[in-house]
N, C-alpha and C positions, 0 to 999 in steps of 0.2 A: 777111408778103405770103402771100397764099392762094393755096393749090396749085389747081390745074386740075384738072377732073373726069379728063381723060385721062391727067394724071399720076398721078393717085391710083388709077385703074383700072390702069395699068400697075405699081406699086408692089404693089398686093394680087394682082395676078395673079403677078407674081415671087416672091412669098412663099410662094404657093400651090406653086411648080414647083421654086422652089431653096432647099433647106434651110439651105445656108451663109448665104445673104442673110436668110432668115428669122431666124435665131439673131444675125446681125450686127446686125439691126434690134431685136431685144430687148437686147444688151448695149448699143446706141447709146443707146436709151432711157433704161436705168439710168444710163450713163456722164454722160449729157447730166445728169439730175437730179443726181447726185453731185457734178458740178463747178458747180453751181449755176444752170444754164438750165435751170429747172424746165418752162418753156413749151414750149422744144424736145422733152424729156425727154417730157412729156405728151401732144405731139403723135405724135412714134415709137410710144409705147407704145400711143396710141388707135388709129393704123394697124395695129402688130401685132395688136392684139386684133379690130379689124373683119377682118382677114385670114386669122386662125386660129380661136380658139376663139368669138369673137362675143359681144358684150355681154349676149345672153340666157341662154345656157349659162355663160358666167363667173360670172353673178349666181346661177344657180341652183346652182352648184358650189361658190360662196363664201358662198352665204345671204345676198346682198347684193341689192339692188333693181337692177336693170338701169339704169333710170332713174338711180340715184344714182351706179353706176359711168359712166354715159355724161356727168353733170354734173361729177365728181371729175375725169376726164381732158379734159374739155372747155376752150376758151381763159379761162374765169374760174374754173377748178374750183380748189380750194386743198384738195387730199386731206391729211385726217390721216396723220400717219408710220406709224401704227399699221395703217391701212386700205391705205394703199400698198404698205407692205412684206408685207403679205398676199397682195395681189394679185399682187407680183412673185415671191413664192414660189411662189404657185398656177400662174403661166405658167412660171416654170422646171420644175417636175414635168411639167405638162403637156406642155412642148416637149422635156423628158427631156434637160435641159441643167442646168449648174451654173455660176453667175456667181462670179468670185471679184474681190476688191478686192486691188489691187497698191499699195503706198506706194513712191513715188519722190520724190526732194527735187529741187526745180524751182532751176534755176541751178547755181552752183558750191560752194554749200553753206550 
């Protein structure tokens, strides 16, 4: 389902004014990817990047082509793990947050 322009603008505006929401968007993007929902994770991270650092600046700071980054997080993008985790690490530093993975057993055991 495609998001409407107004919805995207609302999300982008909130990311710029609500630090907790911004941090949750980054966390949710990474969690979605770790749980196997790569398309949702890429979409969340793409929105996060657009609303915070932007693809041009991210490319300059990571020595990556902005066009390559846009493709990486696009609907048909298939980022290599090395590139993806380098970008996530940079986004964490830029946001001054540290994400942690916690293992939990599903079900009764």
